C-alpha positions in Angstrom: -4.5 0.5 67.1 -2.1 0.8 70.2 -1.8 4.3 72.2 1.8 4.9 70.7 0.0 4.4 67.2 -2.7 6.9 67.9 0.0 9.7 69.1 1.9 9.3 65.8 -1.1 9.4 63.5 -2.5 12.2 65.7 1.1 14.0 65.4 1.1 13.4 61.7 -2.4 14.7 61.0 -1.7 18.0 63.1 2.0 18.5 61.1 0.0 18.2 57.8 -3.1 20.4 58.9 -0.4 23.1 60.4 1.8 22.7 56.5 -1.8 23.4 54.9 -3.1 26.3 56.8 0.6 28.1 56.6 0.7 27.5 52.7 -3.2 28.4 52.5 -3.4 31.4 54.9 0.3 33.3 54.1 0.1 36.2 52.8 0.7 37.2 48.8 4.3 37.0 47.6 6.3 40.4 47.6 6.1 42.1 44.2 8.9 42.8 41.8 11.1 45.6 42.6 11.8 46.5 39.5 9.6 49.1 37.6 6.8 48.6 35.5 7.9 48.6 31.6 5.7 50.2 29.3 5.7 50.2 25.6 3.9 53.2 24.3 3.3 54.9 21.1 5.0 58.0 20.7 1.7 59.8 20.1 0.5 58.9 23.1 3.5 60.6 25.3 1.8 63.6 26.7 -1.2 61.7 28.6 1.4 58.5 29.5 4.0 60.9 31.0 1.1 62.6 32.9 -0.2 59.1 34.5 3.4 58.4 35.0 3.8 60.9 37.7 1.1 59.3 39.7 3.0 56.3 39.9 6.0 58.0 41.4 8.4 57.2 39.0 8.1 53.6 39.2 7.1 52.9 35.6 9.6 53.1 32.4 8.4 54.1 29.7 9.7 53.2 25.9 8.3 55.3 23.1 8.3 54.6 19.4 6.0 53.2 16.6 3.5 50.6 17.5 5.2 47.7 14.9 8.6 48.4 16.1 7.6 48.3 20.1 5.8 45.0 19.7 8.8 43.6 18.0 10.8 44.7 20.7 8.7 43.2 23.1 8.4 40.0 21.4 12.2 39.5 20.9 13.2 40.6 24.4 10.6 38.9 26.0 10.1 41.7 28.4 7.3 44.4 29.0 4.3 45.0 31.2 2.0 47.0 29.3 1.6 47.9 25.4 -0.1 51.0 24.8 -1.5 51.5 21.0 -2.6 54.6 19.0 -5.7 52.9 17.8 -8.2 50.0 17.6 -7.2 49.5 13.9 -3.6 48.8 14.1 -4.2 46.6 17.0 -6.4 44.3 15.2 -4.2 43.7 12.5 -1.0 42.8 14.9 -3.3 41.0 16.9 -4.0 38.5 14.2 -0.4 38.5 13.4 0.8 37.8 16.9 -1.7 34.7 17.7 -0.6 33.1 14.6 3.0 33.0 16.1 4.7 31.3 19.2 2.2 31.1 22.1 
C-alpha cells in the first residue's frame, strides 16, 4: 500500500472510531417534557394524590372505574401508568387485553 493509501485508510478508520465513540458514550436523550399520565382507580384517590405531591405536580391523574380507564388508555394510546384497585379485576382484564392487538 502506498503512503497516500495508508493515510486515507488511517483517516477513514479514525473517523469511524470517533463516530462510534460519540454514539456509544454520549449521554441519554432528554426525557419528555410533559407530565406523566396516570390512570388511577377512583378508590385510590387519597394515597395517589399524596404520591403526586412528591413529584412536584409533574403527574397528570385521571380517575375513574378500572374498565373505563383501561378502555380510555386503549383507545387514546396514551398513558404511562395504570393503578388498579385489586388483583382480581386486573387478572380478568389482562386476559382480555392479551387476546387483543399487540
